[in-house]
C-alpha positions in Angstrom: 187.9 143.8 109.6 191.4 145.8 109.9 194.5 143.5 109.7 196.3 143.2 113.2 198.7 146.1 114.0 202.7 145.8 113.4 204.3 144.9 116.7 207.9 145.7 117.7 208.1 143.3 120.5 206.0 140.4 119.0 207.5 138.5 116.1 204.9 135.8 115.4 201.6 137.3 116.1 198.4 136.8 113.6 194.7 136.5 113.1 193.4 133.1 112.4 190.6 134.6 110.5 190.1 134.5 106.9 190.4 130.9 106.1 187.7 129.5 103.9 186.1 126.2 105.2 185.2 123.2 103.0 181.7 124.0 103.4 182.0 127.5 102.1 182.1 129.5 105.1 184.9 131.6 106.4 186.8 131.9 109.8 185.9 135.5 111.1 188.6 137.8 111.6 189.3 139.8 114.7 188.2 137.1 117.1 190.8 134.4 117.6 194.6 135.2 117.4 197.9 133.2 118.0 201.1 134.6 119.0 204.5 134.4 120.7 204.9 135.2 124.3 202.8 138.2 125.3 205.1 138.7 128.1 207.4 140.6 125.6 204.7 143.4 125.0 206.0 146.7 126.0 206.1 150.4 125.3 203.7 151.5 122.3 203.0 147.6 121.6 200.7 147.8 124.8 198.7 150.3 123.3 198.4 148.4 120.0 197.6 145.3 121.7 195.0 147.0 124.0 193.4 148.4 120.7 192.4 145.0 119.6 189.9 144.7 122.5 191.3 141.1 123.4 189.4 139.7 126.5 191.0 136.5 127.0 194.5 135.3 127.0 195.3 131.4 126.9 199.0 130.9 127.9 200.2 127.5 127.0 203.8 127.6 128.7 205.1 126.0 131.9 204.5 127.6 135.0 208.5 127.6 135.3 208.5 129.6 131.9 206.1 132.2 133.1 208.0 132.4 136.6 211.2 133.0 134.6 209.9 135.5 131.7 206.6 136.8 133.0 203.1 136.9 131.9 200.9 139.1 129.7 201.0 142.5 131.4 198.1 142.6 134.1 197.4 146.3 132.8 195.5 144.7 129.9 192.7 143.6 132.1 192.3 140.4 130.1 190.9 137.0 131.8 194.1 134.8 131.9 194.4 131.3 131.8 197.7 129.1 132.1 197.1 125.8 130.2 200.5 124.1 129.9 199.6 121.3 127.3 203.5 119.9 127.2 204.3 117.5 130.0 207.7 116.4 128.6 210.2 119.0 128.4 212.9 118.9 125.8 215.4 121.6 124.5 214.7 122.0 121.2 217.9 124.3 120.2 219.7 121.0 121.3 218.1 118.5 118.9 220.7 116.0 117.6 221.2 117.6 113.8 221.7 114.2 112.5 218.0 113.1 113.2 215.3 113.8 110.8 214.0 117.1 112.3 210.4 117.3 111.0 209.7 113.8 112.3 211.5 114.3 115.6 209.2 117.5 116.0 205.8 115.7 114.8 206.8 112.9 117.5 207.0 115.7 120.2 203.8 116.9 119.1 202.1 113.7 119.3 203.4 113.5 122.9 201.6 117.0 123.6 198.6 115.4 121.9 198.5 112.3 124.3 199.9 114.0 127.6 198.1 117.3 127.4 194.5 116.1 127.0 193.1 117.9 130.0 194.8 121.2 129.1 194.0 120.9 125.5 190.4 120.0 126.2 190.0 123.3 128.5 191.7 125.4 126.0 189.2 124.2 123.4 186.3 124.8 125.8 187.8 128.5 126.9 187.9 129.3 123.0 184.4 128.0 122.5 182.6 129.6 125.6 185.0 132.5 126.7 184.9 136.0 126.0 186.5 137.2 122.7 188.8 138.4 121.1 191.1 135.7 122.3 194.7 135.1 122.0 196.5 131.8 122.5 200.3 131.7 122.8 203.4 129.8 124.1 207.1 131.0 124.0 207.5 131.2 120.2 203.9 130.9 119.0 205.2 127.8 117.0 204.7 124.4 118.3 202.4 124.4 121.4 200.6 127.3 119.9 200.8 125.6 116.1 199.2 122.2 117.4 196.3 124.2 118.9 195.8 126.2 116.0 195.9 123.3 113.9 193.0 121.6 115.9 191.0 124.8 116.3 191.1 125.3 112.3 190.2 121.5 111.6 187.4 121.5 113.8 186.1 124.7 112.1 186.4 122.8 108.8 189.6 124.4 107.3 191.2 122.0 105.1 194.8 120.6 105.5 196.6 122.8 102.9 195.2 125.9 104.7 196.3 124.7 108.3 199.7 123.7 106.9 199.9 127.2 105.4 198.9 128.9 108.6 201.6 126.7 110.3 204.5 127.6 107.9 203.6 131.2 108.2 205.9 131.1 111.4 208.9 130.5 108.9 208.5 134.4 108.3 209.5 134.9 112.1 212.5 132.4 112.1 215.2 135.0 112.1 214.0 136.9 114.8 213.3 133.8 116.9 217.0 132.6 116.5 218.1 136.1 117.4 215.9 136.1 120.6 217.5 132.9 121.4 221.0 133.9 120.9 220.2 137.2 123.1 218.9 134.8 125.9 222.3 132.8 125.6 225.1 135.0 125.7 225.2 135.3 121.8 225.8 131.7 121.1 224.2 129.6 118.3 221.6 126.8 118.6 223.1 123.2 118.1 220.2 122.5 116.0 220.6 124.5 112.9 217.0 124.3 112.2 215.8 126.0 115.3 213.1 128.3 114.8 211.8 126.6 111.6 208.3 125.7 111.0 208.0 124.1 107.4 204.4 122.7 106.7 205.7 119.2 106.6 205.7 119.0 110.4 202.0 119.8 110.9 201.0 117.6 107.8 202.4 114.6 109.8 200.8 115.5 113.0 197.4 115.7 111.2 198.2 112.4 109.5 199.0 110.6 112.6 196.0 111.7 114.2 193.7 110.5 111.4 195.6 107.2 111.5 195.0 106.8 115.3 191.6 108.3 115.5 189.9 108.3 112.3 189.9 112.1 112.0 190.9 115.3 114.1 187.5 115.6 115.4 187.4 111.8 116.4 190.6 112.4 118.3 189.0 115.7 119.9 185.5 113.9 120.9 187.2 110.7 121.7 190.7 111.2 123.3 190.1 114.7 124.6 186.5 114.0 125.7 185.3 117.2 124.1 181.5 117.4 123.6 179.5 117.8 120.4 178.1 121.0 122.0 181.7 122.4 122.5 182.4 122.1 119.1 179.1 123.4 117.8 179.6 126.5 120.1 183.2 126.8 118.6 181.9 126.8 115.0 179.2 129.3 116.0 181.7 131.7 117.6 184.2 131.8 114.9 182.5 130.9 111.7 180.8 133.5 109.4 179.1 133.6 106.1 180.2 136.9 105.1 184.1 136.2 105.2 186.3 136.0 102.0 189.3 133.9 101.7 192.9 135.1 101.7 194.4 134.9 98.5 198.0 135.1 99.9 198.6 132.6 102.8 200.9 134.9 104.7 198.5 138.0 104.5 197.4 137.7 108.2 201.1 137.5 109.6 202.2 140.8 110.8 205.9 141.1 111.5 207.7 144.1 112.8 
């Protein structure tokens, strides 16, 4: 399976395929992607994206974000779902530089995991039963997207180290994310100096919190989210393969311009 194209307008797009599971299988390539906002797609990138054959898009942003910045171009002809999983808005660029930033962000993810149960459940059901290839995204492809990616990979049987590596691959996009923020804010700099960062420690804290509260990520998904075992089975059937090979380079699937 070829790697995703290099995009000029997207900076945090990657295939979730290629990860090895604890039972020796692999996440299939070319079926499930994560990204920053597809509203940025333009020019030749529209052709590059269309070549992936994506059939379904899950947009995790608030409706007001979509109204302000747009959505995936309708010309792509995808089935589009707006599932806003975050219910307590906060301005990440204004995080107090004196707080523990990774614990602070992990706590924000915990709020999403607690508040967004309806939307997270629907997202998992769409991924399990919807048409593939499928892309899910938020604004930067970091936080809301990172949480959903972690849940999916955990349900597929990918271990915490590989989940953390996938999450931390966003670090390669930090410079672009900061530059985009500055462009939207008249050249100013974020108050929080770690804006755009995505160290593995954040998602490790999130996974540990879910295990402490629910026994396992699967326990959270079946208990708090109310996702049925048949949906998890369908997810695994759609996204796992016995033929895949693991990736030696944890950032190999990240395609930046």
